[in-house]
N, C-alpha and C positions, 0 to 999 in steps of 0.2 A: 475517499477513494477515488482513484483516477478510471474513467470508465471508455476513455478512447484518448487514441496518440495524440490529436490536436488540443485536448485539454492537458495531457500531460506537459505538451510544448508550452503551453501559456502560462502554468505553474511555474514550469521551469525558468521562463522569461520573467514573471514576475520576483522569483526569488533572486534572479541576478542582480548585483549591485548595482547597475544600470539599466536595468530593464531588458525590453525587447531589442534597442538599439545597442546597447552594451553586446548582448549575444550576438546580434548579426555582425558588429564589430571584431569579435573573438572568433566568429566563423569564418572572417574573411571575407564577409558579404556586405553589401550595402542593404540596407533596411528595404530598398525595393527588392531585391535579390532574395533576401529572407521571406518576405510577402509571396513573391512568385513560389519559392518553394513548397511555402506552408500551403497556400492556396490552390496549388499546380496551375498556375495562371502562365500566359506567354508561353506556352510548351515547355514548361521548367517541369522536371522532375521532382517527387517528395523527396524529403532528405533521405541520405542515406543512414546506414545503421550506425556508421563511425560518427557522423555529424550530431545524430540522436545521442549517441554516449559521450560526445564532448559537453554537448549542452547541458548534460546531467552532472558530466564533472565542473563544470563553469557555474553552473547555481549550486552545485554543495547538496543537490536533494537527491530523493531516492525514485522521483516521481514516474520514470521512464520504467525503471523494475517494478513499480507499484501495476502500469499498465499492464506488461508483460506477465506478471502474477495473476492479475485478473482476468486477463484473454485466455490466458489457461487454467481459469477455475482453480487458481492457489493462492496461497495467503504468504504474504512477504512478512518476515519478523526480521527484526534487527537483531543480530549475533554479538552478544556481549563480546570485549575481549577482556581476557582472566585478567590481565594486568591492571583492568581498570575498575573492577567489582572490588565491591566491599560490602561491609554488612549496612552502611547506612543507603547506598546507592539501591540496594534491595530491599531496603524497607520503603525508600522513595517509590519503586517500582510497586512493590505491595499496595501503596497508597493508591497509585493510579490504576492498578487492578481493580481496588475497592469503589473507587470513586467513578469508574468506566461501568463498573456493575450496578451501580447506584443510578447512574442517569439511564441504563438500559432497562433497568426494572420501571425507573417512572418514564421512561416512554412507551413500554409496555402498557402499564396501566392507561395510560392516553390515550393510546392508539386503540387499546379494546373497550373504551368508556362507551363507544357508539355501537358495540359489537360487529364491527367489522374493520378488516384492516385493508385500506387501500393502497395503491402499489407505491404512492409517495411515503406513506407508515412503514411498509414492508422495506422501499430500499433505507430510511433512515435507522429503521431496527437492524436489518443487516449489516449496515455501516458500524454501527455501535457495538453489534457482537463482535464484529471483526475487528475493532480497536480493543475491545475485553480479551479477546483470543491474543491476538498480537502483545499486548503487555503482560497476559499471564506466560506465555511462551518465552518472552524474552525474560522474564524473572526467574523462571524455571532455568533456563540455560544460564543464566548468572548466577544462580545457585550451585551448579554444577561445576562452572568457571571458578566460583569462589573456592570451592572445596576441591578443586584439584582433579575434576573428573575428564580434563584434557578435552573439552568442547571445541571443536574447530567446526569451520563450515562444512567438510567433508565426515566429521564424526556422526552427525545426527541431521537426518532431513525429517522435517516437519514439513508436511503439506495437507492442506483442508481441500479435499477434491469436492468437485461437482459431481452432476449427476450423468457423467459421460460415461460410454460404453467399456472404456480400458480401465474402471476403477471397481475397486473391490466390492461387492453387494452391502458390505458392513458399513461402509462410510456413505453411502447413497442415499441422499435426504430426500430425492422428489416423491418418494410415495409416502413419505412420513408426514406430509403437510408443512416440515419446517423449512425456515426461509432457505433458500440455496445460495450459498455467497459464491 
C-alpha cells in the first residue's frame, strides 16, 4: 500500500525500465531537475498532476491511483475487462483470494500471540485485509463480466470508506475497534 506521494514516485521509478534516470529523461528533465522537483530544492515546485500521471503511464503501474485512493480512504480495485475474463482466470483469482485469506489468518494468529496488536502489526493486518478484499472484489467483478452483467467503471462503484464525517454510519469502523483502512 502506498502511504505517501513520494513513495508512489519512488515505486513508479523502480518499475520504470530504466529507473529514475529513465523517468527523468521521459519527462524531459535531467536527473538533477527531477530531484529538485521531488525534494522541492533550489526553488523548484513539486511535480504537476500531469507529470505524475505521465510517470504512472511510463511505469505501467497504478501507484499514483493507489496513493490517491488511500488518501481519500478508498480501496483501489482492478476492474476486469469482459473480453479478457474466462473461467480459468476466475479460478486463479479465487486461488489468490484463498491464499491471501490464509496469509491474513496466519498474520492474525502471530499478531495476537502476545495478546496485543502493535502499530506495525496493525498496518500489516490492514494491508493484508485490503489485499484480500481487492482480490475478492476483482473476482466478483470478473464473475459478473464473464456472465454478461455489463460491468464497467461506471456501472458499479465499490468503495471501502474510513470514518470520515461524510460516510454512512453503517460503514464507519472507528468505534468498532476494527482496523481502519
